[in-house]
C-alpha positions in Angstrom: -2.4 14.9 -2.9 -0.2 11.9 -4.0 1.3 10.9 -0.6 4.9 9.7 -0.7 4.3 6.0 -0.2 7.7 4.8 -1.5 9.9 6.5 1.2 7.7 5.2 3.9 7.8 1.6 2.6 11.4 1.6 1.4 12.5 3.1 4.7 11.1 0.2 6.7 14.0 -2.3 7.6 11.2 -5.0 8.4 9.8 -4.7 5.1 12.9 -4.5 3.0 14.3 -7.5 5.0 11.5 -9.4 3.3 11.4 -7.9 -0.1 14.7 -6.0 -0.7 13.9 -3.3 -3.2 11.0 -5.1 -4.9 8.4 -2.4 -4.5 6.7 -0.6 -7.4 3.8 1.7 -8.2 0.9 0.2 -10.0 2.6 -2.8 -11.5 5.7 -4.9 -11.1 7.9 -5.7 -14.1 7.2 -9.0 -15.7 9.2 -11.9 -14.2 9.8 -10.1 -11.0 11.3 -12.2 -8.3 8.9 -12.9 -5.5 7.9 -11.7 -2.9 7.1 -8.1 -4.0 4.9 -5.2 -3.3 2.9 -3.0 -5.5 0.9 0.1 -4.4 -1.7 1.9 -6.4 -3.4 5.3 -5.8 -7.1 4.4 -5.9 -8.9 7.7 -5.1 -9.1 10.9 -3.2 -11.9 12.5 -1.2 -12.1 15.7 0.7 -13.9 17.4 3.6 -16.2 19.7 1.8 -17.9 22.9 3.3 -20.4 25.3 1.9 -18.9 28.4 3.4 -15.1 27.5 3.6 -12.5 26.0 1.4 -11.7 22.3 1.8 -9.1 21.7 4.5 -8.6 17.9 4.6 -7.9 15.3 1.8 -8.1 11.6 2.2 -5.7 10.0 -0.3 -6.4 6.3 -0.7 -3.7 3.9 -1.8 -4.0 0.1 -2.3 -1.1 -2.0 -1.0 -0.7 -5.4 -2.7 1.7 -8.0 -1.2 2.4 -10.8 -3.6 4.3 -14.1 -2.6 4.5 -17.8 -3.3 2.8 -18.6 0.1 0.3 -17.0 2.3 2.6 -16.6 5.2 5.1 -14.5 3.3 2.4 -12.4 1.8 0.9 -11.8 5.3 4.3 -11.0 6.9 4.8 -8.4 4.1 1.5 -6.8 4.7 2.0 -6.6 8.4 5.4 -5.0 7.9 3.9 -2.5 5.3 1.1 -1.6 7.7 3.6 -1.0 10.4 5.6 1.3 8.0 2.5 3.4 7.2 1.3 3.6 10.9 1.2 7.2 12.0 0.6 8.4 8.4 -3.0 7.6 8.0 -5.4 4.7 8.7 -6.5 1.3 7.5 -9.6 1.4 5.4 -10.0 -2.3 4.4 -8.3 -5.4 3.5 -8.6 -8.9 2.2 -6.4 -11.8 0.9 -6.7 -14.3 -2.0 -5.0 -16.7 -4.3 -4.6 -16.1 -8.0 -4.7 -19.2 -10.0 -3.2 -17.8 -13.2 0.0 -16.8 -11.5 0.0 -19.2 -8.6 0.5 -16.3 -6.2 -1.0 -15.4 -2.9 -2.0 -11.7 -2.3 -2.6 -9.9 0.9 -4.0 -6.5 0.2 -5.2 -3.5 2.0 -6.3 0.0 1.4 -4.7 2.8 3.3 -5.9 6.4 3.7 -3.5 9.2 4.1 -4.8 12.4 5.7 -3.3 15.4 4.1 -3.8 19.2 3.9 -4.6 20.4 0.3 -2.3 22.9 -1.3 
């Protein structure tokens, strides 16, 4: 449970070249410089069996890349996805523009495959 997202993302030279150390769990501090990334745990599911204990968890995390323009948000999402590659799989993704903040967002959900304790 609760995969270590931060070390994977902060360990990516390609991603940190774009956002430095501006990555946070759940929400970014108010007035954060852009671009920045936020990750949010959004759920967990498991393989369930009648006769045996659960042996695999799927920890789902949403990765939100925020920037002043779409190209920057998209570049962040690509770098974040590359940093997570080999540690799970892409579930879904989309992009949008938020009128209130005047920011572009590229977001995707990632599922980490882990063994329960």
